[in-house]
C-alpha positions as CSV (number, residue, x, y, z in Angstrom):
1,M,180.4,112.6,113.8
2,V,179.6,109.3,112.2
3,I,176.0,109.7,113.1
4,I,175.8,113.0,111.3
5,A,177.4,111.5,108.2
6,L,175.0,108.5,108.3
7,S,172.0,110.7,109.0
8,T,172.7,112.8,105.9
9,K,172.5,109.7,103.9
10,N,169.4,108.3,105.7
11,K,171.5,105.3,106.9
12,V,171.4,105.6,110.7
13,E,168.6,102.9,110.9
14,F,170.9,100.4,109.2
15,V,173.6,100.6,111.8
16,N,171.4,100.7,114.8
17,G,169.4,97.7,113.6
18,T,165.9,99.3,113.3
19,T,165.8,98.5,109.6
20,P,165.8,94.7,109.4
21,Q,167.3,92.7,106.6
22,P,164.7,91.5,104.1
23,S,164.0,87.8,104.0
24,E,165.9,85.5,101.7
25,T,162.9,85.4,99.3
26,D,162.4,89.2,99.1
27,P,163.4,90.5,95.7
28,S,164.8,93.6,97.3
29,L,167.4,91.7,99.3
30,S,170.2,92.1,96.9
31,H,169.6,95.8,96.6
32,W,169.4,96.2,100.4
33,T,172.6,94.1,100.8
34,R,174.6,96.2,98.2
35,Y,173.3,99.7,99.0
36,N,172.7,99.5,102.7
37,N,174.6,96.8,104.4
38,N,177.8,96.9,102.3
39,M,177.9,100.7,101.8
40,V,177.2,101.4,105.5
41,S,179.8,98.9,106.5
42,S,182.3,100.4,104.2
43,W,181.7,103.9,105.5
44,L,182.2,102.7,109.0
45,V,185.3,100.7,108.4
46,Q,186.9,103.6,106.4
47,S,186.1,106.1,109.0
48,V,188.4,104.6,111.7
49,S,192.1,104.2,112.2
50,V,194.0,101.3,110.6
51,R,194.3,99.6,113.9
52,I,190.6,99.7,114.6
53,H,190.0,98.9,110.9
54,Q,191.7,95.6,111.1
55,S,189.6,94.5,114.1
56,I,186.3,95.2,112.4
57,I,186.8,94.6,108.8
58,W,185.1,91.2,108.8
59,M,182.1,92.2,110.9
60,D,178.7,92.9,109.6
61,R,177.3,96.5,109.9
62,V,175.3,96.0,113.2
63,D,178.3,94.3,114.9
64,I,180.6,97.1,113.6
65,W,178.4,99.7,115.0
66,N,177.9,98.0,118.3
67,D,181.6,97.3,118.8
68,L,182.5,101.0,117.9
69,K,179.7,102.3,120.1
70,A,180.8,100.2,123.1
71,S,184.4,101.2,122.6
72,F,183.9,104.9,122.1
73,S,180.8,105.8,124.1
74,Q,182.1,105.1,127.5
75,M,183.1,108.2,129.5
76,D,186.6,108.3,130.7
77,L,186.2,110.7,133.7
78,S,190.0,111.2,134.2
79,R,190.4,112.1,130.5
80,I,187.5,114.5,130.7
81,F,189.1,116.1,133.8
82,D,192.4,116.5,131.9
83,L,190.7,118.2,129.0
C-alpha cells in the first residue's frame, strides 16, 4: 500500500535509493532535501503504528524504508496458513 501511495507522487525512487542525494555544492540540494527526503520520510513515519513510529522517527528515508521492508516483507508461513 505504501508503494502505491509513493508511486502516485513519483517518490518510490527516493525510498529505494535509486535517486541519489545531490552533492553539497549542488544548488538543488535544499529543494531535494525538503521536498523529497523530508516529505517521503514524513509519509513513511506517519503511515505506521505509534510503536513502529518511535523506532524509525530519527532514521533517514532510505534507512526507514529498508527497516520497514525487512520487517514486513518476510513471509510468515504459519500466519499465511492460518489466514
